[in-house]
N, C-alpha and C positions, 0 to 999 in steps of 0.2 A: 447304706450310706449313699446319699445323693450328691452328685457333683454337678454344679451349674457352670456352664460356660457363658461368660458374659461377652457379648459381641462388642468389640471396640468400635465406636463410631468415629468416622472421619469428620472432623469439624474444621475443614479448611474453608476459609472465607474467600469468596470470589472478590477480587479487587475491582474497584470501579474503573471503568475505562478512562484512560488519560487522553488529554487533548493538547495539541501543540499550538501555541500562540505565535503567529508569524507577523513580522514587521516587514512591510514592503517599502522600497525606496521611493522617494518623491523628490521633486525639484522645488518644492514650495517652502519647506521649512529648513531653518539653519541646523547645522550639525549640533550646535550647543542646545538648541531647543529640543531636538530629538532626544539627546542624552538626558536633559532635565525631565522631559516627559516620561521616559522610561523609569528613571529613578523615583519619580512621584507616583507612577502607576503601579510599579512592582517593587514594593519596599525591600524585598529580599535581595535585590540586585545591588552590587557595589558599583562605584563610579567606573573602575576599569572594565567591569562586565558590560555596563551600559555603553561605554565607548566602543567596545569590541562589537557589540550587537549593531550599533549604528554604522560602524565601518563595514561590517559584513553586508548589511542591507544596501549601503551605498555602492559597494564594489560588485556584489553578486545579484543585486535586485531584490533579495529577500533574505531574512535572517530569523532564526529561532530565538524567541524571547524567553519562553519558559514552557515547560510541560507540566500540566496539573489537571485536577478534576475539571469536568466540563463546566460546572457552575462558575468556578474561579476563572477559567479560560474565557468564558463569555464576558465576565465582568472586566477583565484586563483588556480584551479586544475592544469592547464598547468604550472604555475609558480612553484608550489610545485614539479611537476614532473621534471622540468628543474633543480631543486636543488637536484635531486636524491631521492626524497621521492615518496612514492606510494600514489596516491590520485585518487578519483573518485567523480563523481557527480550523484545525483539521484533526481527525482522530489519529492518535499515535498507532503505528502498526507494529 
């Protein structure tokens, strides 16, 4: 009688690195415009979230908008820039 031992393979997937989209404060755009731009650019944000992000950037100089895959982060960042806002991305640590 032959007994075979099957090796169980670990099939853990490596998650794609996440990136943080940051909004920087500026003195050129109105608060209402910044909130509208956030809501238009990042559809998953609610109005209260957008207001909170805008206020954090206004108060602290920078605010986290969203953490997501690099391709989406680059898109959100560029879209905010195209609307006249200052935005950057950085890898999540």
